[in-house]
C-alpha positions in Angstrom: 112.0 0.6 28.9 113.9 2.4 31.4 113.8 1.5 35.3 111.9 4.1 36.8 114.0 3.7 40.0 117.0 4.4 38.3 119.3 7.2 39.5 119.1 8.9 36.2 115.1 9.8 36.7 113.7 12.2 34.0 112.6 15.4 35.0 108.9 15.8 35.7 106.3 18.7 35.5 104.0 20.0 38.2 100.5 18.8 37.9 99.2 22.2 37.9 101.5 22.6 34.8 100.2 19.2 33.3 96.9 20.8 34.0 97.9 24.0 32.4 99.1 22.2 29.1 95.7 20.6 28.9 94.0 23.6 29.4 95.5 25.6 26.7 95.1 23.1 24.4 91.2 22.4 25.0 89.9 25.7 25.8 89.1 27.8 22.7 89.0 24.8 20.5 86.5 25.6 17.9 85.3 21.8 17.4 84.7 21.8 21.1 83.0 25.2 21.3 78.6 25.7 21.0 78.5 22.5 19.8 74.8 20.8 19.4 74.9 17.4 21.1 72.3 14.9 21.2 72.2 13.0 24.6 70.2 11.8 27.3 70.0 13.6 30.3 71.3 11.2 33.6 71.5 12.1 37.6 69.9 15.6 37.1 70.1 17.9 40.1 70.7 21.5 41.6 72.9 22.6 44.2 72.5 25.7 46.8 73.8 28.0 44.3 71.0 27.3 41.7 73.3 25.8 39.4 71.9 22.2 37.3 74.4 19.3 37.4 73.6 16.5 35.2 75.6 13.8 33.1 74.7 13.5 29.6 74.7 9.8 28.3 74.7 7.8 25.3 73.1 4.2 25.0 73.4 1.7 22.0 70.1 -0.2 20.9 70.6 -2.6 23.7 70.4 0.1 26.3 74.3 -0.3 27.0 75.6 3.3 27.9 78.5 3.6 25.7 79.4 7.4 26.3 79.2 9.8 29.1 80.5 12.7 30.5 79.9 15.4 33.1 77.9 18.7 32.3 76.8 21.9 34.2 74.0 24.7 33.6 75.3 27.7 35.5 72.6 29.3 37.6 71.6 32.4 35.4 71.7 30.3 32.4 69.5 27.7 34.0 66.7 30.2 35.1 66.2 30.9 31.7 66.6 27.4 30.0 63.9 26.2 32.6 61.5 28.5 31.8 61.5 28.2 28.1 61.9 24.4 28.2 58.6 24.3 30.7 56.4 26.8 28.6 57.5 24.7 24.9 57.3 21.3 26.5 54.7 21.4 29.4 57.4 19.2 31.6 60.4 20.2 33.7 63.7 19.2 32.5 64.5 15.9 34.3 66.5 12.5 34.0 66.0 10.3 31.4 65.1 12.8 28.7 66.6 13.0 25.1 67.7 16.3 24.7 69.3 18.1 22.1 72.0 20.8 23.7 74.7 23.2 23.0 77.5 22.8 24.8 81.1 24.0 24.8 83.5 21.6 26.8 86.1 23.6 29.2 88.7 22.6 31.5 89.8 24.0 34.6 93.0 23.4 36.3 91.1 22.3 40.2 87.6 20.8 38.4 88.9 19.5 35.6 87.2 18.4 32.4 83.6 20.0 32.0 81.1 20.5 29.8 78.9 23.7 30.0 75.4 23.6 28.4 74.7 26.7 26.6 71.1 26.4 25.3 68.6 23.6 25.1 66.1 22.7 21.9 62.5 22.0 23.1 61.5 21.1 19.9 63.9 17.8 19.8 62.3 16.4 22.8 58.9 17.3 21.5 60.0 15.2 18.4 61.6 12.5 20.2 58.3 12.2 22.2 56.2 12.0 18.6 58.6 9.4 17.9 57.8 7.2 21.0 54.3 7.4 20.2 54.4 6.4 17.1 56.2 3.4 18.4 53.1 2.5 21.0 50.6 2.8 17.8 52.8 0.5 15.8 53.0 -2.0 18.9 49.4 -2.0 19.4 48.5 -2.2 15.7 51.2 -5.3 15.5 49.5 -7.0 18.4 46.0 -6.6 16.9 44.3 -4.6 19.7 44.4 -1.3 18.7 41.0 -1.4 17.1 39.5 -3.8 19.9 37.7 -1.0 21.9 36.2 0.4 18.3 34.4 -2.4 17.7 32.5 -2.9 20.7 28.6 -1.7 20.2 27.9 1.8 21.2 24.5 2.1 22.8 22.3 4.3 20.6 21.8 6.8 23.4 24.3 6.6 25.9 23.1 8.2 29.4 25.1 6.3 31.9 28.5 8.2 32.4 31.2 6.9 33.8 34.0 9.6 34.1 37.2 9.8 34.5 38.7 13.0 34.8 40.2 15.1 37.9 37.6 16.3 40.4 37.7 20.2 40.2 39.6 20.4 36.8 38.1 23.0 34.5 37.6 20.5 31.7 35.4 18.3 34.0 33.3 21.7 35.1 32.7 22.4 31.5 32.1 18.8 30.4 29.4 18.8 33.0 27.9 22.3 32.6 27.7 21.4 29.0 26.0 17.8 29.5 23.8 18.8 32.4 22.3 22.5 30.3 21.7 20.5 27.3 18.8 22.6 25.0 17.1 18.8 24.7 16.4 18.4 28.2 18.2 14.9 27.7 19.0 12.9 31.3 22.4 12.0 31.8 23.7 9.7 35.0 27.2 10.5 35.5 29.8 9.3 38.2 33.0 10.7 38.5 36.0 8.4 39.1 38.8 10.6 40.3 42.2 10.6 38.7 45.3 12.7 38.3 45.9 13.8 34.7 49.2 15.2 34.3 52.6 13.9 35.2 54.1 10.5 36.7 51.0 9.8 38.4 48.6 10.0 35.2 49.2 6.3 34.5 48.7 4.5 38.0 45.4 6.7 38.6 43.4 6.4 35.4 44.2 2.7 35.5 43.1 2.7 39.0 39.9 4.6 37.8 39.4 2.2 35.3 39.4 -1.0 37.4 37.2 0.4 39.7 34.5 1.2 37.0 35.0 -2.5 35.6 33.6 -3.8 38.9 30.4 -2.0 38.5 30.6 -2.5 34.5 26.7 -2.9 34.7 26.0 0.1 35.9 27.4 2.2 32.5 26.8 2.4 29.3 30.5 4.0 28.4 33.5 5.7 29.9 34.5 9.3 29.1 38.3 10.1 30.1 38.5 14.2 29.5 41.2 16.6 30.7 41.1 20.2 29.9 44.2 21.8 27.1 47.7 22.4 28.2 51.2 22.2 26.4 51.4 19.8 24.3 54.3 18.0 26.7 51.6 17.9 29.5 50.1 15.1 27.7 52.8 12.8 27.1 51.3 10.6 30.0 48.7 9.6 27.7 51.4 8.4 25.3 52.0 5.2 27.3 51.4 1.6 25.9 50.0 -0.2 29.4 47.4 2.5 29.6 46.6 2.6 25.7 46.7 -1.3 26.0 44.1 -1.3 29.0 41.8 1.2 27.1 41.9 -0.8 24.2 40.9 -4.4 25.8 38.6 -2.3 28.1 35.0 -4.0 27.6 33.0 -0.8 27.6 33.2 1.7 25.0 35.4 4.5 26.1 35.6 8.2 24.7 38.2 10.4 25.1 38.3 13.9 25.1 41.9 15.2 26.1 43.8 18.8 25.3 42.4 21.2 22.5 42.1 20.8 18.9 45.7 20.3 17.8 46.5 17.6 20.2 46.6 13.8 19.9 47.6 10.9 21.9 47.8 7.5 21.8 44.4 7.1 23.5 42.6 8.7 20.6 44.0 5.7 18.3 42.3 3.1 20.7 39.3 4.5 22.2 36.3 3.8 20.5 35.4 7.4 20.3 37.9 10.3 20.3 37.0 14.0 20.6 39.2 17.4 20.6 38.3 18.4 24.2 35.8 17.6 27.3 33.1 20.3 25.9 33.3 18.5 22.5 32.9 14.8 24.5 29.9 16.4 26.2 28.6 17.6 22.6 28.7 14.3 21.1 27.1 12.4 24.0 23.9 14.9 23.5 23.9 14.9 19.6 23.5 10.8 20.2 20.6 11.5 22.0 19.5 14.3 19.7 19.8 12.3 16.8 17.6 9.8 18.8 14.7 11.8 19.4 15.0 13.4 15.8 14.7 9.8 14.9 11.7 9.3 16.9 9.9 12.1 15.5 10.4 10.9 11.9 8.9 7.9 13.4 6.1 10.0 14.8 5.3 11.7 11.2 5.9 8.4 9.3 3.4 6.7 11.4 0.7 10.2 11.2 1.4 10.3 7.3 1.0 6.1 7.3 -2.2 6.2 9.4 -3.4 9.0 7.5 -2.7 7.5 4.2 -4.7 4.5 5.7 -7.5 6.4 6.8 -7.8 8.2 3.9 -7.8 5.3 1.4 -10.3 3.7 3.6 -12.7 6.5 3.1 -12.0 6.4 -0.8 -13.0 2.7 -0.5 -15.9 3.0 1.5 -17.1 6.1 -0.9 -16.3 3.7 -3.5 -17.9 1.0 -2.1 -21.2 3.1 -0.7 -21.5 4.2 -4.3 -22.1 0.5 -5.6 -24.6 -0.5 -2.8 -27.6 1.7 -4.7 -27.4 -0.2 -8.1 -26.2 -3.3 -6.5 -29.3 -3.8 -4.6 -31.3 -2.7 -7.6 -29.7 -5.0 -9.6 -30.4 -7.8 -7.1 -34.1 -6.7 -6.4 -34.7 -7.2 -10.2 -33.1 -10.2 -10.5 -35.2 -11.6 -7.8 -38.3 -10.1 -9.0 -37.8 -11.4 -12.6 -37.1 -15.0 -10.6 -39.9 -14.4 -8.6 -42.2 -13.9 -11.4 -40.9 -16.7 -13.2 -41.0 -19.3 -10.0 -45.2 -17.7 -9.7 -45.6 -18.4 -13.8 -44.4 -21.7 -13.3 -46.4 -22.6 -10.1 -49.5 -23.6 -11.8 -47.9 -25.7 -14.3 -45.7 -27.4 -11.8 -48.7 -27.6 -9.2 -50.8 -29.8 -11.9 -47.6 -31.8 -12.9 -47.3 -32.4 -9.1 -50.9 -33.2 -8.9 -51.1 -35.7 -12.2 -47.7 -37.2 -11.2 -49.5 -37.8 -7.5 -52.8 -39.0 -9.3 -50.9 -41.5 -11.3 -49.6 -42.6 -8.4 -52.5 -42.8 -6.2 -53.7 -45.0 -8.7 -50.9 -47.0 -8.9 -51.5 -47.3 -5.4 -55.1 -48.2 -5.3 -54.6 -50.9 -8.5 -52.0 -52.5 -6.3 -53.8 -52.1 -3.1 -56.9 -53.9 -5.3 -54.3 -56.7 -6.6 -53.2 -57.4 -3.2 -56.6 -57.5 -1.6 -57.7 -59.8 -4.4 -54.9 -62.1 -3.9 -56.0 -61.9 -0.1 -59.2 -63.0 -1.0 -58.5 -65.8 -3.1 -55.8 -67.0 -0.8 -58.3 -66.8 2.3 -61.1 -68.7 -0.1 -59.0 -71.4 -1.1 -57.8 -71.6 3.0 -61.6 -72.0 4.1 -62.4 -74.2 1.2 -59.7 -76.6 2.4 -60.8 -76.2 5.9 -64.5 -76.9 5.0 -63.5 -80.2 2.9 -61.5 -80.9 5.9 -64.6 -80.0 8.5 -66.8 -82.1 6.2 -64.4 -85.1 6.0 -63.9 -85.3 9.9 -67.6 -84.9 10.2 -68.9 -87.5 12.6 -72.1 -87.8 10.1 -69.6 -88.5 7.5 -67.8 -90.9 9.9 -70.9 -92.8 10.9 -72.3 -92.9 7.0 -68.8 -95.1 6.6 -70.3 -97.9 9.1 -68.8 -96.3 12.3 -71.1 -95.8 15.7 -70.8 -93.4 18.7 -71.4 -94.8 22.3 -72.9 -92.3 24.8 -73.0 -92.6 28.7 -74.5 -90.0 30.5 -74.3 -87.5 27.7 -70.8 -88.1 27.3 -68.9 -89.4 24.5 -67.1 -93.2 25.3 -63.8 -93.4 23.8 -62.6 -96.2 26.0 -64.1 -99.4 27.5 -62.3 -99.0 30.5 -64.9 -96.0 31.2 -67.8 -98.4 31.6 -69.0 -100.7 34.2 -71.1 -103.9 33.8 -75.0 -102.4 33.9 -74.4 -99.6 32.8 -77.2 -98.2 30.3 -75.6 -96.7 27.1 -76.9 -95.0 24.2 -75.3 -96.5 20.4 -75.6 -94.1 17.9 -75.7 -94.9 14.0 -75.9 -93.0 11.2 -79.3 -93.9 10.6 -81.0 -93.9 14.6 -79.9 -95.0 17.9 -80.5 -98.0 20.4 -80.3 -98.4 23.8 -78.2 -101.1 25.5 -77.0 -102.6 29.2 -73.4 -103.2 29.7 -73.1 -107.0 30.8 -69.1 -107.6 30.5 
């Protein structure tokens, strides 16, 4: 390598000449003209002249930027692309968007290399949104929470409804008009929890509204999140993992009615019930009440039919039993008449038999009484005889005849010598006669 400070220095060219050489080599190269490039926008901004400046970057799987180049959309082109992109995607071209852009590389002697954006394909951005939506759905499924809200019991007739919507929005108005004007006269009790349903404020304001509902959860049967239609990309805010996870874990059944018939968001996958529009959400609530009314009507008809059948059967049974009463009563009367006649015929025989039995019993009693009396008389005669014998044996006459005597003093029988005094006159009675005596000693 030669010494740059040696006296024999090489001849150099001016910078403008060098840039002119780059310009001649770069500009007009076919591979750098109108090429479709996939990139992500970064640091996008407008200047006073209406030109849009941005950087196109590419990131690897880890999110590290591996390629970068400055780009510009000239003011005239930007006005056209802005309108087309907004119409197709519903979003303003902004930093952080995946885009498919048609670019041309050019080199300017004064400003250097610049990529000029000629066109943007909005369908690629929409496709990237769909990819992100599917990734969120896959994540919710892998975490096992995608069906949690669907598993909550839905009241048979949800009438106390918490509404998450934007006050004054057409979708909210359609919902309320449909609900309040239902043809069945059903009464619904609604409360609006205001939220922004478009743009970057959608996720935080909807989650804040759900937080407020959660504080008064006992006052409501379900939650309705509604928004009218728009461009498909306007609903991208509802393809958000944090919001979808919050709804999936919400303790009340959530009904989602967002967009038009063609629109599908991640919330549709996690909600307990999803319908296509706010009006359809109101119709679904009304239909639940109508089904309950129809069920009540069916029950009423069933009860009336059951009562009618029961009364009819009872009448038939009553008529049948009524028809049985006369012959049954006649049979009972005849049977008892025969029994009565048999009893009447048997009365004389029974009476005679009873009298004969009683007569025989009476005869036995009389005989028994005679025998008893005879035995009693015999016993008394024997007792009297014994008394008589005893009286005879104990009679004073018999005693006197055996050689005994009785001493009388003053008409009293003397039984002891101490009863007498010397000089007393006594009478001595013998079996044969008496004698008087005087006590000397």
